[in-house]
PDB file of N, CA, C and O in Angstrom:
ATOM      1  N   MET A   1     -31.587   6.507   6.278  1.00  0.00           N
ATOM      2  CA  MET A   1     -30.582   6.737   7.272  1.00  0.00           C
ATOM      3  C   MET A   1     -29.489   5.669   7.158  1.00  0.00           C
ATOM      4  O   MET A   1     -29.774   4.476   7.064  1.00  0.00           O
ATOM      5  N   ARG A   2     -28.234   6.127   7.167  1.00  0.00           N
ATOM      6  CA  ARG A   2     -27.112   5.200   7.077  1.00  0.00           C
ATOM      7  C   ARG A   2     -26.714   4.706   8.449  1.00  0.00           C
ATOM      8  O   ARG A   2     -26.862   5.400   9.454  1.00  0.00           O
ATOM      9  N   ARG A   3     -26.202   3.478   8.462  1.00  0.00           N
ATOM     10  CA  ARG A   3     -25.688   2.983   9.737  1.00  0.00           C
ATOM     11  C   ARG A   3     -24.256   3.462   9.923  1.00  0.00           C
ATOM     12  O   ARG A   3     -23.589   3.828   8.955  1.00  0.00           O
ATOM     13  N   ALA A   4     -23.797   3.461  11.129  1.00  0.00           N
ATOM     14  CA  ALA A   4     -22.447   3.932  11.433  1.00  0.00           C
ATOM     15  C   ALA A   4     -21.419   2.971  10.850  1.00  0.00           C
ATOM     16  O   ALA A   4     -21.628   1.758  10.833  1.00  0.00           O
ATOM     17  N   SER A   5     -20.321   3.518  10.380  1.00  0.00           N
ATOM     18  CA  SER A   5     -19.253   2.696   9.835  1.00  0.00           C
ATOM     19  C   SER A   5     -18.582   1.898  10.945  1.00  0.00           C
ATOM     20  O   SER A   5     -18.507   2.337  12.093  1.00  0.00           O
ATOM     21  N   ILE A   6     -18.104   0.734  10.581  1.00  0.00           N
ATOM     22  CA  ILE A   6     -17.392  -0.098  11.538  1.00  0.00           C
ATOM     23  C   ILE A   6     -15.957   0.390  11.684  1.00  0.00           C
ATOM     24  O   ILE A   6     -15.340   0.186  12.730  1.00  0.00           O
ATOM     25  N   PHE A   7     -15.424   1.023  10.663  1.00  0.00           N
ATOM     26  CA  PHE A   7     -14.060   1.552  10.722  1.00  0.00           C
ATOM     27  C   PHE A   7     -14.112   3.050  10.477  1.00  0.00           C
ATOM     28  O   PHE A   7     -15.082   3.578   9.933  1.00  0.00           O
ATOM     29  N   LYS A   8     -13.051   3.716  10.890  1.00  0.00           N
ATOM     30  CA  LYS A   8     -12.956   5.160  10.700  1.00  0.00           C
ATOM     31  C   LYS A   8     -11.746   5.479   9.841  1.00  0.00           C
ATOM     32  O   LYS A   8     -10.820   4.676   9.725  1.00  0.00           O
ATOM     33  N   LYS A   9     -11.765   6.640   9.251  1.00  0.00           N
ATOM     34  CA  LYS A   9     -10.655   7.091   8.434  1.00  0.00           C
ATOM     35  C   LYS A   9      -9.361   7.118   9.246  1.00  0.00           C
ATOM     36  O   LYS A   9      -8.290   6.802   8.728  1.00  0.00           O
ATOM     37  N   THR A  10      -9.463   7.491  10.499  1.00  0.00           N
ATOM     38  CA  THR A  10      -8.265   7.539  11.343  1.00  0.00           C
ATOM     39  C   THR A  10      -7.675   6.147  11.566  1.00  0.00           C
ATOM     40  O   THR A  10      -6.462   6.005  11.717  1.00  0.00           O
ATOM     41  N   ASP A  11      -8.532   5.118  11.587  1.00  0.00           N
ATOM     42  CA  ASP A  11      -8.034   3.746  11.722  1.00  0.00           C
ATOM     43  C   ASP A  11      -7.178   3.359  10.524  1.00  0.00           C
ATOM     44  O   ASP A  11      -6.108   2.770  10.675  1.00  0.00           O
ATOM     45  N   VAL A  12      -7.661   3.698   9.334  1.00  0.00           N
ATOM     46  CA  VAL A  12      -6.927   3.385   8.107  1.00  0.00           C
ATOM     47  C   VAL A  12      -5.641   4.201   8.045  1.00  0.00           C
ATOM     48  O   VAL A  12      -4.591   3.672   7.682  1.00  0.00           O
ATOM     49  N   THR A  13      -5.710   5.471   8.391  1.00  0.00           N
ATOM     50  CA  THR A  13      -4.535   6.339   8.379  1.00  0.00           C
ATOM     51  C   THR A  13      -3.484   5.837   9.349  1.00  0.00           C
ATOM     52  O   THR A  13      -2.301   5.799   9.011  1.00  0.00           O
ATOM     53  N   ARG A  14      -3.889   5.458  10.532  1.00  0.00           N
ATOM     54  CA  ARG A  14      -2.958   4.968  11.550  1.00  0.00           C
ATOM     55  C   ARG A  14      -2.266   3.687  11.072  1.00  0.00           C
ATOM     56  O   ARG A  14      -1.057   3.537  11.246  1.00  0.00           O
ATOM     57  N   ALA A  15      -3.021   2.772  10.475  1.00  0.00           N
ATOM     58  CA  ALA A  15      -2.446   1.524   9.982  1.00  0.00           C
ATOM     59  C   ALA A  15      -1.470   1.791   8.834  1.00  0.00           C
ATOM     60  O   ALA A  15      -0.399   1.187   8.773  1.00  0.00           O
ATOM     61  N   ALA A  16      -1.841   2.695   7.926  1.00  0.00           N
ATOM     62  CA  ALA A  16      -0.969   3.017   6.791  1.00  0.00           C
ATOM     63  C   ALA A  16       0.326   3.671   7.261  1.00  0.00           C
ATOM     64  O   ALA A  16       1.399   3.358   6.746  1.00  0.00           O
ATOM     65  N   LYS A  17       0.236   4.569   8.225  1.00  0.00           N
ATOM     66  CA  LYS A  17       1.437   5.220   8.757  1.00  0.00           C
ATOM     67  C   LYS A  17       2.361   4.204   9.420  1.00  0.00           C
ATOM     68  O   LYS A  17       3.582   4.327   9.326  1.00  0.00           O
ATOM     69  N   ALA A  18       1.797   3.214  10.081  1.00  0.00           N
ATOM     70  CA  ALA A  18       2.610   2.182  10.722  1.00  0.00           C
ATOM     71  C   ALA A  18       3.369   1.353   9.683  1.00  0.00           C
ATOM     72  O   ALA A  18       4.533   1.006   9.888  1.00  0.00           O
ATOM     73  N   VAL A  19       2.708   1.040   8.575  1.00  0.00           N
ATOM     74  CA  VAL A  19       3.368   0.285   7.510  1.00  0.00           C
ATOM     75  C   VAL A  19       4.491   1.119   6.899  1.00  0.00           C
ATOM     76  O   VAL A  19       5.588   0.608   6.670  1.00  0.00           O
ATOM     77  N   LEU A  20       4.229   2.380   6.639  1.00  0.00           N
ATOM     78  CA  LEU A  20       5.251   3.258   6.068  1.00  0.00           C
ATOM     79  C   LEU A  20       6.410   3.462   7.038  1.00  0.00           C
ATOM     80  O   LEU A  20       7.561   3.533   6.607  1.00  0.00           O
ATOM     81  N   ALA A  21       6.135   3.557   8.325  1.00  0.00           N
ATOM     82  CA  ALA A  21       7.182   3.720   9.328  1.00  0.00           C
ATOM     83  C   ALA A  21       8.064   2.479   9.414  1.00  0.00           C
ATOM     84  O   ALA A  21       9.229   2.563   9.801  1.00  0.00           O
ATOM     85  N   ALA A  22       7.509   1.339   9.056  1.00  0.00           N
ATOM     86  CA  ALA A  22       8.273   0.093   9.046  1.00  0.00           C
ATOM     87  C   ALA A  22       9.160  -0.012   7.815  1.00  0.00           C
ATOM     88  O   ALA A  22       9.914  -0.974   7.668  1.00  0.00           O
ATOM     89  N   GLY A  23       9.073   0.982   6.925  1.00  0.00           N
ATOM     90  CA  GLY A  23       9.922   1.006   5.743  1.00  0.00           C
ATOM     91  C   GLY A  23       9.377   0.229   4.561  1.00  0.00           C
ATOM     92  O   GLY A  23      10.125  -0.085   3.635  1.00  0.00           O
ATOM     93  N   MET A  24       8.105  -0.086   4.573  1.00  0.00           N
ATOM     94  CA  MET A  24       7.494  -0.837   3.479  1.00  0.00           C
ATOM     95  C   MET A  24       6.661   0.107   2.622  1.00  0.00           C
ATOM     96  O   MET A  24       6.232   1.170   3.070  1.00  0.00           O
ATOM     97  N   GLN A  25       6.445  -0.309   1.383  1.00  0.00           N
ATOM     98  CA  GLN A  25       5.608   0.474   0.474  1.00  0.00           C
ATOM     99  C   GLN A  25       4.237  -0.171   0.381  1.00  0.00           C
ATOM    100  O   GLN A  25       4.117  -1.393   0.284  1.00  0.00           O
ATOM    101  N   ILE A  26       3.213   0.654   0.411  1.00  0.00           N
ATOM    102  CA  ILE A  26       1.844   0.161   0.339  1.00  0.00           C
ATOM    103  C   ILE A  26       1.457  -0.032  -1.120  1.00  0.00           C
ATOM    104  O   ILE A  26       1.577   0.881  -1.936  1.00  0.00           O
ATOM    105  N   ALA A  27       0.991  -1.239  -1.432  1.00  0.00           N
ATOM    106  CA  ALA A  27       0.526  -1.523  -2.776  1.00  0.00           C
ATOM    107  C   ALA A  27      -0.989  -1.390  -2.875  1.00  0.00           C
ATOM    108  O   ALA A  27      -1.518  -0.934  -3.889  1.00  0.00           O
ATOM    109  N   ARG A  28      -1.680  -1.792  -1.808  1.00  0.00           N
ATOM    110  CA  ARG A  28      -3.142  -1.755  -1.862  1.00  0.00           C
ATOM    111  C   ARG A  28      -3.704  -1.817  -0.446  1.00  0.00           C
ATOM    112  O   ARG A  28      -3.114  -2.442   0.436  1.00  0.00           O
ATOM    113  N   VAL A  29      -4.839  -1.172  -0.234  1.00  0.00           N
ATOM    114  CA  VAL A  29      -5.552  -1.240   1.036  1.00  0.00           C
ATOM    115  C   VAL A  29      -6.935  -1.803   0.760  1.00  0.00           C
ATOM    116  O   VAL A  29      -7.675  -1.277  -0.071  1.00  0.00           O
ATOM    117  N   ASP A  30      -7.277  -2.874   1.462  1.00  0.00           N
ATOM    118  CA  ASP A  30      -8.605  -3.485   1.336  1.00  0.00           C
ATOM    119  C   ASP A  30      -9.346  -3.322   2.651  1.00  0.00           C
ATOM    120  O   ASP A  30      -8.776  -3.505   3.727  1.00  0.00           O
ATOM    121  N   ILE A  31     -10.620  -2.976   2.554  1.00  0.00           N
ATOM    122  CA  ILE A  31     -11.451  -2.832   3.746  1.00  0.00           C
ATOM    123  C   ILE A  31     -12.730  -3.628   3.532  1.00  0.00           C
ATOM    124  O   ILE A  31     -13.431  -3.441   2.537  1.00  0.00           O
ATOM    125  N   GLU A  32     -13.025  -4.515   4.470  1.00  0.00           N
ATOM    126  CA  GLU A  32     -14.278  -5.262   4.415  1.00  0.00           C
ATOM    127  C   GLU A  32     -15.338  -4.434   5.143  1.00  0.00           C
ATOM    128  O   GLU A  32     -15.254  -4.252   6.358  1.00  0.00           O
ATOM    129  N   PRO A  33     -16.329  -3.933   4.414  1.00  0.00           N
ATOM    130  CA  PRO A  33     -17.306  -3.034   5.030  1.00  0.00           C
ATOM    131  C   PRO A  33     -18.165  -3.690   6.109  1.00  0.00           C
ATOM    132  O   PRO A  33     -18.615  -3.011   7.031  1.00  0.00           O
ATOM    133  N   VAL A  34     -18.395  -4.979   6.009  1.00  0.00           N
ATOM    134  CA  VAL A  34     -19.261  -5.651   6.973  1.00  0.00           C
ATOM    135  C   VAL A  34     -18.555  -5.820   8.318  1.00  0.00           C
ATOM    136  O   VAL A  34     -19.138  -5.554   9.369  1.00  0.00           O
ATOM    137  N   THR A  35     -17.285  -6.267   8.277  1.00  0.00           N
ATOM    138  CA  THR A  35     -16.559  -6.539   9.514  1.00  0.00           C
ATOM    139  C   THR A  35     -15.651  -5.391   9.938  1.00  0.00           C
ATOM    140  O   THR A  35     -15.280  -5.294  11.108  1.00  0.00           O
ATOM    141  N   GLY A  36     -15.292  -4.524   8.998  1.00  0.00           N
ATOM    142  CA  GLY A  36     -14.391  -3.429   9.294  1.00  0.00           C
ATOM    143  C   GLY A  36     -12.933  -3.833   9.264  1.00  0.00           C
ATOM    144  O   GLY A  36     -12.064  -3.072   9.689  1.00  0.00           O
ATOM    145  N   LYS A  37     -12.660  -5.028   8.766  1.00  0.00           N
ATOM    146  CA  LYS A  37     -11.287  -5.526   8.698  1.00  0.00           C
ATOM    147  C   LYS A  37     -10.499  -4.719   7.672  1.00  0.00           C
ATOM    148  O   LYS A  37     -10.932  -4.559   6.531  1.00  0.00           O
ATOM    149  N   ILE A  38      -9.327  -4.207   8.090  1.00  0.00           N
ATOM    150  CA  ILE A  38      -8.458  -3.431   7.223  1.00  0.00           C
ATOM    151  C   ILE A  38      -7.253  -4.285   6.876  1.00  0.00           C
ATOM    152  O   ILE A  38      -6.539  -4.737   7.772  1.00  0.00           O
ATOM    153  N   SER A  39      -7.013  -4.515   5.593  1.00  0.00           N
ATOM    154  CA  SER A  39      -5.862  -5.285   5.137  1.00  0.00           C
ATOM    155  C   SER A  39      -4.997  -4.382   4.274  1.00  0.00           C
ATOM    156  O   SER A  39      -5.473  -3.787   3.307  1.00  0.00           O
ATOM    157  N   ILE A  40      -3.720  -4.283   4.630  1.00  0.00           N
ATOM    158  CA  ILE A  40      -2.786  -3.487   3.844  1.00  0.00           C
ATOM    159  C   ILE A  40      -1.797  -4.439   3.202  1.00  0.00           C
ATOM    160  O   ILE A  40      -1.071  -5.158   3.888  1.00  0.00           O
ATOM    161  N   LEU A  41      -1.777  -4.436   1.886  1.00  0.00           N
ATOM    162  CA  LEU A  41      -0.863  -5.290   1.139  1.00  0.00           C
ATOM    163  C   LEU A  41       0.329  -4.468   0.702  1.00  0.00           C
ATOM    164  O   LEU A  41       0.182  -3.383   0.138  1.00  0.00           O
ATOM    165  N   THR A  42       1.505  -4.994   0.967  1.00  0.00           N
ATOM    166  CA  THR A  42       2.725  -4.308   0.565  1.00  0.00           C
ATOM    167  C   THR A  42       3.178  -4.849  -0.771  1.00  0.00           C
ATOM    168  O   THR A  42       2.707  -5.894  -1.221  1.00  0.00           O
ATOM    169  N   SER A  43       4.088  -4.144  -1.401  1.00  0.00           N
ATOM    170  CA  SER A  43       4.586  -4.600  -2.695  1.00  0.00           C
ATOM    171  C   SER A  43       5.291  -5.938  -2.551  1.00  0.00           C
ATOM    172  O   SER A  43       5.243  -6.752  -3.473  1.00  0.00           O
ATOM    173  N   SER A  44       5.946  -6.193  -1.418  1.00  0.00           N
ATOM    174  CA  SER A  44       6.623  -7.474  -1.221  1.00  0.00           C
ATOM    175  C   SER A  44       5.616  -8.606  -1.022  1.00  0.00           C
ATOM    176  O   SER A  44       5.892  -9.742  -1.405  1.00  0.00           O
ATOM    177  N   SER A  45       4.467  -8.320  -0.437  1.00  0.00           N
ATOM    178  CA  SER A  45       3.463  -9.363  -0.234  1.00  0.00           C
ATOM    179  C   SER A  45       2.765  -9.735  -1.540  1.00  0.00           C
ATOM    180  O   SER A  45       2.168 -10.806  -1.644  1.00  0.00           O
ATOM    181  N   LEU A  46       2.839  -8.855  -2.529  1.00  0.00           N
ATOM    182  CA  LEU A  46       2.240  -9.154  -3.830  1.00  0.00           C
ATOM    183  C   LEU A  46       3.222  -9.849  -4.753  1.00  0.00           C
ATOM    184  O   LEU A  46       2.876 -10.208  -5.879  1.00  0.00           O
ATOM    185  N   GLY A  47       4.450 -10.040  -4.279  1.00  0.00           N
ATOM    186  CA  GLY A  47       5.434 -10.745  -5.080  1.00  0.00           C
ATOM    187  C   GLY A  47       6.188  -9.851  -6.040  1.00  0.00           C
ATOM    188  O   GLY A  47       6.936 -10.350  -6.882  1.00  0.00           O
ATOM    189  N   THR A  48       6.017  -8.562  -5.942  1.00  0.00           N
ATOM    190  CA  THR A  48       6.746  -7.656  -6.817  1.00  0.00           C
ATOM    191  C   THR A  48       8.022  -7.220  -6.135  1.00  0.00           C
ATOM    192  O   THR A  48       8.081  -7.100  -4.911  1.00  0.00           O
ATOM    193  N   GLU A  49       9.024  -6.988  -6.922  1.00  0.00           N
ATOM    194  CA  GLU A  49      10.288  -6.525  -6.371  1.00  0.00           C
ATOM    195  C   GLU A  49      10.272  -5.012  -6.261  1.00  0.00           C
ATOM    196  O   GLU A  49       9.596  -4.322  -7.024  1.00  0.00           O
ATOM    197  N   GLU A  50      11.023  -4.515  -5.304  1.00  0.00           N
ATOM    198  CA  GLU A  50      11.121  -3.073  -5.136  1.00  0.00           C
ATOM    199  C   GLU A  50      11.934  -2.492  -6.284  1.00  0.00           C
ATOM    200  O   GLU A  50      12.985  -3.030  -6.635  1.00  0.00           O
ATOM    201  N   ILE A  51      11.464  -1.417  -6.860  1.00  0.00           N
ATOM    202  CA  ILE A  51      12.139  -0.785  -7.987  1.00  0.00           C
ATOM    203  C   ILE A  51      13.157   0.215  -7.443  1.00  0.00           C
ATOM    204  O   ILE A  51      12.811   1.124  -6.688  1.00  0.00           O
ATOM    205  N   THR A  52      14.389   0.036  -7.830  1.00  0.00           N
ATOM    206  CA  THR A  52      15.455   0.923  -7.372  1.00  0.00           C
ATOM    207  C   THR A  52      15.564   2.127  -8.298  1.00  0.00           C
ATOM    208  O   THR A  52      14.951   2.164  -9.365  1.00  0.00           O
ATOM    209  N   ASP A  53      16.355   3.113  -7.873  1.00  0.00           N
ATOM    210  CA  ASP A  53      16.587   4.288  -8.714  1.00  0.00           C
ATOM    211  C   ASP A  53      17.249   3.887 -10.026  1.00  0.00           C
ATOM    212  O   ASP A  53      16.943   4.453 -11.075  1.00  0.00           O
ATOM    213  N   LEU A  54      18.153   2.915  -9.971  1.00  0.00           N
ATOM    214  CA  LEU A  54      18.811   2.444 -11.191  1.00  0.00           C
ATOM    215  C   LEU A  54      17.802   1.831 -12.151  1.00  0.00           C
ATOM    216  O   LEU A  54      17.866   2.074 -13.356  1.00  0.00           O
ATOM    217  N   ASP A  55      16.868   1.036 -11.627  1.00  0.00           N
ATOM    218  CA  ASP A  55      15.837   0.440 -12.470  1.00  0.00           C
ATOM    219  C   ASP A  55      14.981   1.509 -13.140  1.00  0.00           C
ATOM    220  O   ASP A  55      14.638   1.395 -14.316  1.00  0.00           O
ATOM    221  N   LYS A  56      14.640   2.545 -12.383  1.00  0.00           N
ATOM    222  CA  LYS A  56      13.842   3.634 -12.947  1.00  0.00           C
ATOM    223  C   LYS A  56      14.614   4.350 -14.045  1.00  0.00           C
ATOM    224  O   LYS A  56      14.068   4.658 -15.105  1.00  0.00           O
ATOM    225  N   TRP A  57      15.901   4.612 -13.777  1.00  0.00           N
ATOM    226  CA  TRP A  57      16.725   5.296 -14.779  1.00  0.00           C
ATOM    227  C   TRP A  57      16.848   4.456 -16.040  1.00  0.00           C
ATOM    228  O   TRP A  57      16.712   4.969 -17.151  1.00  0.00           O
ATOM    229  N   MET A  58      17.107   3.162 -15.868  1.00  0.00           N
ATOM    230  CA  MET A  58      17.266   2.274 -17.031  1.00  0.00           C
ATOM    231  C   MET A  58      15.985   2.223 -17.858  1.00  0.00           C
ATOM    232  O   MET A  58      16.039   2.223 -19.088  1.00  0.00           O
ATOM    233  N   ALA A  59      14.847   2.180 -17.196  1.00  0.00           N
ATOM    234  CA  ALA A  59      13.581   2.118 -17.921  1.00  0.00           C
ATOM    235  C   ALA A  59      13.292   3.396 -18.680  1.00  0.00           C
ATOM    236  O   ALA A  59      12.685   3.367 -19.750  1.00  0.00           O
ATOM    237  N   LYS A  60      13.733   4.534 -18.121  1.00  0.00           N
ATOM    238  CA  LYS A  60      13.412   5.827 -18.720  1.00  0.00           C
ATOM    239  C   LYS A  60      14.485   6.321 -19.666  1.00  0.00           C
ATOM    240  O   LYS A  60      14.180   6.736 -20.784  1.00  0.00           O
ATOM    241  N   ASP A  61      15.747   6.284 -19.232  1.00  0.00           N
ATOM    242  CA  ASP A  61      16.806   6.983 -19.948  1.00  0.00           C
ATOM    243  C   ASP A  61      17.834   6.100 -20.650  1.00  0.00           C
ATOM    244  O   ASP A  61      18.496   6.559 -21.581  1.00  0.00           O
ATOM    245  N   ALA A  62      17.980   4.886 -20.239  1.00  0.00           N
ATOM    246  CA  ALA A  62      19.027   4.044 -20.833  1.00  0.00           C
ATOM    247  C   ALA A  62      18.699   3.718 -22.272  1.00  0.00           C
ATOM    248  O   ALA A  62      17.551   3.454 -22.629  1.00  0.00           O
ATOM    249  N   ARG A  63      19.731   3.744 -23.083  1.00  0.00           N
ATOM    250  CA  ARG A  63      19.543   3.438 -24.501  1.00  0.00           C
ATOM    251  C   ARG A  63      19.295   1.956 -24.689  1.00  0.00           C
ATOM    252  O   ARG A  63      20.033   1.124 -24.162  1.00  0.00           O
ATOM    253  N   GLN A  64      18.281   1.635 -25.422  1.00  0.00           N
ATOM    254  CA  GLN A  64      17.973   0.241 -25.716  1.00  0.00           C
ATOM    255  C   GLN A  64      18.810  -0.199 -26.921  1.00  0.00           C
ATOM    256  O   GLN A  64      18.834   0.478 -27.949  1.00  0.00           O
ATOM    257  N   THR A  65      19.496  -1.342 -26.784  1.00  0.00           N
ATOM    258  CA  THR A  65      20.332  -1.832 -27.886  1.00  0.00           C
ATOM    259  C   THR A  65      19.746  -3.057 -28.512  1.00  0.00           C
ATOM    260  O   THR A  65      20.319  -3.604 -29.454  1.00  0.00           O
TER     261      THR A  65
END
């Protein structure tokens, strides 16, 4: 028999929606199963820069010289 989870899927969904509503991009979600602590890391918290449409175009379509 399994014990009940400390966190629920709705808890994670609610937290993720709040981060997205704040205009941030989610890079990773960590959940500690023992305590139920939910940590959402954004791309800015990982030290990565946000990729713009121009950056995507340059990486894909721009001619390399």
